[in-house]
Backbone bond lengths (Angstrom), bond angles and torsions (degrees), N, CA, C in turn:
res aa  C-N    CA-C-N  psi(-1)  N-CA   C-N-CA  omega(-1)  CA-C   N-CA-C  phi
1 M - - - 1.439 - - 1.528 111.10 -
2 A 1.318 115.00 -41.89 1.458 119.05 -177.85 1.529 111.22 -61.52
3 A 1.331 116.55 -39.78 1.464 120.20 -179.88 1.530 110.97 -66.24
4 V 1.324 116.40 -41.51 1.469 120.51 178.09 1.522 109.70 -64.49
5 A 1.327 116.52 -44.27 1.463 120.44 179.26 1.525 110.81 -59.53
6 A 1.326 116.22 -45.34 1.468 119.97 179.87 1.530 110.95 -62.85
7 E 1.322 116.62 -42.35 1.457 121.03 179.77 1.527 111.98 -62.87
8 L 1.326 116.21 -35.97 1.466 120.39 -179.54 1.528 112.84 -87.14
9 G 1.333 115.94 -10.29 1.458 119.53 -179.93 1.517 113.77 75.59
10 V 1.331 116.55 28.39 1.462 121.36 178.54 1.531 108.78 -126.78
11 G 1.316 116.31 173.08 1.454 120.70 178.95 1.519 111.85 -81.45
12 W 1.341 115.17 161.42 1.457 122.34 179.09 1.524 110.42 -57.11
13 A 1.310 118.07 -42.45 1.467 122.16 -177.92 1.529 111.55 -61.67
14 T 1.317 117.55 -35.88 1.464 121.27 178.63 1.523 110.54 -64.61
15 V 1.326 116.46 -44.80 1.462 120.42 178.55 1.528 109.75 -64.59
16 M 1.310 117.38 -42.71 1.456 120.80 -178.47 1.529 111.18 -64.25
17 R 1.333 117.76 -39.81 1.461 120.18 176.73 1.525 110.93 -60.51
18 A 1.338 116.69 -41.50 1.462 120.56 179.07 1.526 110.61 -65.22
19 V 1.318 117.32 -41.77 1.462 121.10 178.21 1.522 110.05 -60.76
20 V 1.318 117.40 -46.12 1.462 121.32 -179.94 1.527 110.38 -64.04
21 E 1.332 116.85 -47.26 1.467 120.55 -177.27 1.525 111.98 -60.62
22 Y 1.327 117.20 -50.78 1.454 120.31 -177.67 1.528 111.65 -79.77
23 G 1.306 116.75 -35.75 1.461 120.72 -179.67 1.507 113.09 -66.97
24 T 1.336 117.70 -35.40 1.462 121.48 179.25 1.524 110.70 -60.67
25 V 1.303 117.34 -42.85 1.464 121.73 179.11 1.530 110.04 -61.76
26 I 1.311 116.55 -44.63 1.467 121.12 -179.19 1.521 110.38 -65.67
27 L 1.325 116.69 -46.18 1.464 120.22 -179.23 1.520 111.80 -65.36
28 D 1.320 117.24 -40.89 1.459 120.12 179.24 1.534 110.68 -62.14
29 A 1.321 117.14 -41.48 1.465 120.63 179.70 1.527 110.67 -66.21
30 A 1.315 117.21 -41.70 1.467 121.17 -179.48 1.523 111.59 -69.13
31 A 1.316 116.95 -28.14 1.462 121.19 -175.56 1.515 113.31 -77.99
32 R 1.308 118.02 -19.57 1.463 120.25 -172.63 1.524 113.86 -59.42
33 D 1.306 117.36 -44.69 1.463 120.48 -173.91 1.520 112.77 -115.09
34 R 1.295 117.37 33.68 1.455 118.01 -175.54 1.522 112.12 -93.61
35 L 1.303 114.65 147.40 1.445 122.33 170.84 1.519 105.08 -122.24
36 V 1.307 116.66 109.01 1.458 121.24 -178.21 1.520 108.42 -100.29
37 R 1.324 116.05 116.07 1.460 121.43 177.39 1.523 110.88 -97.85
38 M 1.340 116.82 -31.66 1.461 121.76 -177.69 1.526 109.16 -126.79
39 L 1.322 116.31 107.14 1.456 122.57 -176.51 1.521 109.97 -99.45
40 G 1.312 116.65 128.72 1.462 122.08 175.05 1.519 109.58 -106.34
41 V 1.334 116.48 137.29 1.470 122.01 -178.65 1.530 108.49 -131.91
42 D 1.324 116.59 129.45 1.458 120.62 177.76 1.524 109.05 -155.26
43 E 1.320 115.44 154.72 1.460 119.25 178.59 1.522 110.12 -103.95
44 T 1.320 114.16 157.85 1.452 121.97 176.55 1.518 108.14 -137.35
45 A 1.323 116.24 133.72 1.460 119.62 172.55 1.525 106.16 -80.76
46 F 1.337 116.93 115.33 1.461 118.50 -177.41 1.513 112.90 -104.94
47 L 1.319 117.57 -8.52 1.455 120.43 176.22 1.519 107.32 -146.21
48 K 1.313 116.14 112.08 1.461 120.66 -177.83 1.522 110.93 -67.72
49 A 1.318 114.04 153.62 1.461 120.10 179.32 1.523 110.62 -62.27
50 T 1.313 113.88 145.81 1.466 121.11 173.97 1.520 107.06 -125.03
51 A 1.307 115.97 -176.99 1.459 119.66 178.12 1.526 111.88 -64.75
52 T 1.328 116.82 -22.17 1.467 119.64 -175.70 1.529 115.10 -113.42
53 S 1.340 117.75 -7.28 1.467 118.50 179.12 1.529 110.80 -146.66
54 P 1.327 115.76 150.56 1.471 120.00 179.78 1.527 110.88 -77.84
55 T 1.324 116.20 169.96 1.456 121.04 173.13 1.524 108.32 -61.62
56 R 1.322 116.50 136.67 1.466 121.31 179.22 1.526 107.86 -107.51
57 F 1.318 115.08 135.86 1.455 121.41 -176.87 1.524 111.33 -114.21
58 A 1.317 115.13 156.85 1.457 123.01 170.73 1.523 107.51 -129.92
59 T 1.319 116.49 147.98 1.463 121.98 176.86 1.514 108.13 -104.98
60 G 1.326 115.58 123.76 1.454 121.50 178.28 1.522 110.48 -99.30
61 L 1.327 116.51 139.77 1.460 122.60 179.98 1.521 108.02 -123.57
62 V 1.330 115.80 127.09 1.457 122.09 -171.24 1.519 110.25 -128.12
63 D 1.323 116.25 137.06 1.458 122.06 170.13 1.528 104.94 -85.18
64 L 1.328 117.07 105.90 1.458 120.84 -173.51 1.526 113.40 -72.54
65 R 1.305 117.12 -27.28 1.468 121.43 178.73 1.524 109.31 -139.06
66 P 1.329 118.11 84.64 1.463 120.23 -178.85 1.530 111.75 -55.70
67 A 1.328 115.99 141.68 1.464 121.84 -177.57 1.524 111.72 -57.24
68 G 1.316 117.85 -34.70 1.459 120.98 -179.28 1.515 113.56 -83.93
69 G 1.334 117.16 4.03 1.454 120.86 -177.04 1.514 111.05 88.30
70 G 1.297 115.93 -174.59 1.449 120.94 179.23 1.513 112.21 89.63
71 P 1.321 116.03 -176.51 1.467 120.12 -176.88 1.528 112.19 -73.41
72 A 1.308 114.96 164.58 1.463 120.47 175.37 1.521 108.64 -55.24
73 R 1.354 115.92 150.03 1.460 118.07 -179.56 1.521 110.74 -133.59
74 L 1.294 113.99 144.00 1.452 121.48 178.43 1.523 109.51 -70.82
75 L 1.338 116.40 126.83 1.452 121.14 177.07 1.519 111.31 -92.15
76 D 1.339 115.64 -44.32 1.461 119.21 -175.58 1.515 109.21 -167.35
77 V 1.306 114.94 160.43 1.464 123.53 171.33 1.520 105.69 -133.19
78 V 1.330 116.09 124.45 1.462 120.39 -179.58 1.519 109.42 -122.04
79 E 1.310 115.23 145.84 1.455 119.92 -178.48 1.524 110.45 -70.85
80 G 1.322 115.34 136.40 1.455 121.54 175.93 1.514 113.00 109.49
81 R 1.315 114.42 166.64 1.465 122.33 179.53 1.515 107.11 -142.15
82 S 1.323 116.54 88.12 1.456 119.70 179.59 1.521 109.46 -160.17
83 G 1.314 114.83 163.87 1.447 120.05 174.92 1.518 111.05 -62.40
84 R 1.313 116.77 -35.78 1.470 120.50 179.81 1.527 110.89 -65.02
85 V 1.328 117.20 -43.63 1.468 121.19 178.63 1.526 109.77 -59.12
86 L 1.328 116.67 -48.71 1.457 120.49 -179.60 1.530 110.84 -66.88
87 G 1.322 117.35 -44.28 1.462 120.77 179.53 1.511 112.37 -60.57
88 D 1.326 117.42 -43.00 1.469 120.94 178.19 1.527 110.94 -62.31
89 W 1.351 116.16 -39.53 1.460 119.86 179.28 1.526 110.14 -64.51
90 I 1.325 116.85 -46.96 1.464 120.39 179.79 1.529 109.77 -60.17
91 D 1.323 117.24 -45.94 1.465 121.20 179.81 1.531 111.50 -57.93
92 A 1.319 116.56 -38.97 1.467 120.97 -177.83 1.528 112.53 -69.38
93 Q 1.331 117.94 -17.14 1.469 120.78 -178.14 1.520 112.71 -78.86
94 G 1.307 117.12 -21.05 1.460 120.36 177.91 1.525 113.31 93.16
95 E 1.318 113.76 167.52 1.467 121.47 -174.53 1.525 112.88 -66.05
96 A 1.324 117.90 -39.13 1.465 120.44 -179.30 1.527 110.49 -61.01
97 F 1.323 116.39 -40.30 1.466 120.16 178.29 1.520 110.16 -63.72
98 T 1.322 117.14 -51.08 1.469 119.91 -174.84 1.525 111.48 -63.83
99 R 1.322 118.07 -35.74 1.468 120.54 177.69 1.522 111.42 -64.81
100 G 1.318 117.37 -31.24 1.467 121.14 -176.73 1.513 115.18 -76.33
101 V 1.322 118.60 -22.59 1.466 121.51 -176.26 1.526 109.70 -76.11
102 A 1.324 116.23 117.65 1.465 121.49 -179.76 1.520 111.75 -100.55
103 V 1.350 116.90 -31.83 1.463 122.13 -177.76 1.522 108.31 -134.67
104 A 1.327 116.04 136.43 1.468 121.21 175.59 1.525 108.30 -125.43
105 A 1.327 116.41 116.73 1.464 122.21 176.45 1.514 106.95 -96.10
106 L 1.325 116.73 121.19 1.449 119.47 -173.09 1.504 112.70 -131.88
107 D 1.301 113.34 153.98 1.446 122.73 171.09 1.529 107.49 -60.55
108 P 1.329 119.36 148.82 1.463 119.74 -178.63 1.527 115.07 -65.74
109 F 1.309 119.02 0.14 1.464 122.39 179.80 1.526 109.85 -57.08
110 R 1.318 117.40 125.65 1.463 123.48 -173.46 1.537 113.26 -61.41
111 G 1.321 117.64 -35.74 1.460 120.26 -179.96 1.517 111.97 -61.18
112 Y 1.332 117.14 -38.50 1.453 120.49 178.01 1.530 110.12 -65.17
113 H 1.310 116.32 -43.44 1.463 120.95 -179.93 1.527 110.69 -58.19
114 T 1.322 116.84 -46.20 1.456 121.41 -179.48 1.523 111.06 -60.67
115 A 1.316 117.20 -46.14 1.469 120.78 -179.56 1.526 111.34 -63.75
116 L 1.323 116.81 -42.59 1.460 119.67 -178.30 1.520 112.09 -67.28
117 T 1.326 116.99 -44.20 1.464 118.62 -177.06 1.526 112.10 -71.32
118 S 1.322 117.70 -25.11 1.461 119.00 179.06 1.525 112.53 -84.32
119 R 1.332 117.93 -23.56 1.465 120.47 -176.72 1.526 113.37 -110.47
120 L 1.315 116.45 -24.11 1.468 121.06 179.20 1.524 108.24 -123.63
121 E 1.324 116.04 53.01 1.463 119.87 -173.10 1.525 113.31 -61.74
122 H 1.320 119.09 -21.85 1.459 122.90 178.93 1.531 112.70 -82.47
123 A 1.336 117.89 -16.28 1.468 121.43 -175.42 1.521 111.05 -83.81
124 T 1.320 115.83 151.49 1.456 122.13 174.00 1.523 107.72 -83.66
125 A 1.315 116.70 123.09 1.471 121.07 178.05 1.513 108.86 -93.66
126 V 1.326 115.90 132.88 1.460 122.42 178.63 1.509 107.35 -124.62
127 R 1.317 117.15 117.75 1.467 119.81 177.59 1.503 109.36 -76.67
128 G 1.307 115.47 137.67 1.450 119.63 177.58 1.500 110.75 162.82
129 S 1.306 116.00 -168.71 1.446 121.27 -177.99 1.516 110.52 -93.15
130 A 1.313 116.19 107.50 1.460 120.48 173.03 1.516 109.28 -89.54
131 G 1.317 116.78 -10.62 1.453 121.48 -174.52 1.503 114.22 -62.43
132 S 1.324 117.17 -28.56 1.453 118.68 179.42 1.519 111.50 -75.79
133 A 1.336 116.14 -13.77 1.465 123.14 -177.55 1.514 111.57 58.30
134 G 1.332 115.93 16.62 1.461 120.09 173.33 1.509 108.38 -82.87
135 M 1.274 116.55 -178.81 1.446 119.40 -176.73 1.515 112.11 -92.80
136 T 1.316 118.57 4.45 1.452 120.58 -179.20 1.511 110.09 -97.85
137 A 1.314 116.38 131.37 1.457 121.92 173.43 1.522 106.39 -111.10
138 R 1.299 118.67 110.03 1.455 121.85 -178.52 1.517 108.88 -91.24
139 S 1.299 115.63 112.08 1.457 120.34 -177.07 1.512 110.66 -69.79
140 Q 1.315 116.19 133.97 1.452 121.90 175.97 1.521 110.66 -91.28
141 A 1.297 116.32 -21.71 1.463 122.50 178.45 1.518 106.25 -157.13
142 P 1.327 117.28 157.37 1.455 117.94 179.61 1.529 110.42 -64.71
143 F 1.318 117.28 110.65 1.456 120.96 -177.02 1.505 109.59 -155.03
144 P 1.252 122.14 106.53 1.447 126.23 -10.89 1.521 110.84 -68.63
145 P 1.336 118.29 173.96 1.460 120.16 -174.62 1.515 114.26 -55.33
146 S 1.310 118.32 -27.05 1.461 120.50 -178.77 1.524 113.01 -71.61
147 L 1.335 118.53 -10.29 1.460 121.17 -176.46 1.524 112.42 -96.75
148 S 1.303 117.22 53.86 1.462 119.04 177.11 1.514 110.45 -92.10
149 G 1.286 117.50 -1.35 1.452 122.26 178.66 1.510 109.21 161.81
150 G 1.306 116.91 173.53 1.450 119.91 178.87 1.512 112.15 93.64
151 I 1.326 115.28 -153.64 1.465 120.51 -176.18 1.514 109.13 -128.58
152 M 1.325 116.54 134.39 1.465 121.43 174.59 1.507 107.22 -129.21
153 H 1.296 117.30 126.17 1.465 123.36 -179.32 1.525 111.22 51.09
154 G 1.332 116.87 37.22 1.456 121.01 177.56 1.516 114.37 79.70
155 I 1.343 118.62 4.82 1.454 120.96 -179.81 1.524 108.81 -103.31
156 P 1.349 118.52 118.02 1.464 119.04 174.39 1.533 109.44 -64.00
157 C 1.307 116.14 133.90 1.470 120.87 -179.25 1.512 108.81 -127.52
158 D 1.301 116.85 135.20 1.457 119.49 171.56 1.509 108.94 -135.34
159 S 1.304 117.26 171.91 1.467 120.15 -174.32 1.514 110.51 -112.34
160 R 1.317 116.08 65.70 1.474 120.70 177.36 1.490 110.49 -84.15
């Protein structure tokens, strides 16, 4: 963002407002008819800590295998990194969305795990990096115990 802002001769906040304004319309349109079977969740530090403010995080949500095929697609980015942030997002998607999610690949952050297991109790949770939006979920710990390697629901899993 900073590079784009510098190139355009505007501040970072101006570019971010434009991204939110135009991106929201695109995301809302894409979200209307989606069936998400494999949800990826990961956090990103989008503003490093300074002397006067802490590091600020955003939670990214990705459809790892879109129903129509093609590459993984970004569903949403919400400010914050907590179980509450993720839980509120899941709740806002509605019952049809939550019923459709069969697999959730998540960052090992405990808050995400709590939100997913309480709201998507029927889905298989796979710990790993969803941030790459690739199809590999690299397990950080055996979770569930059967995921020490191999393939689950078409996702290669290893225990790195």
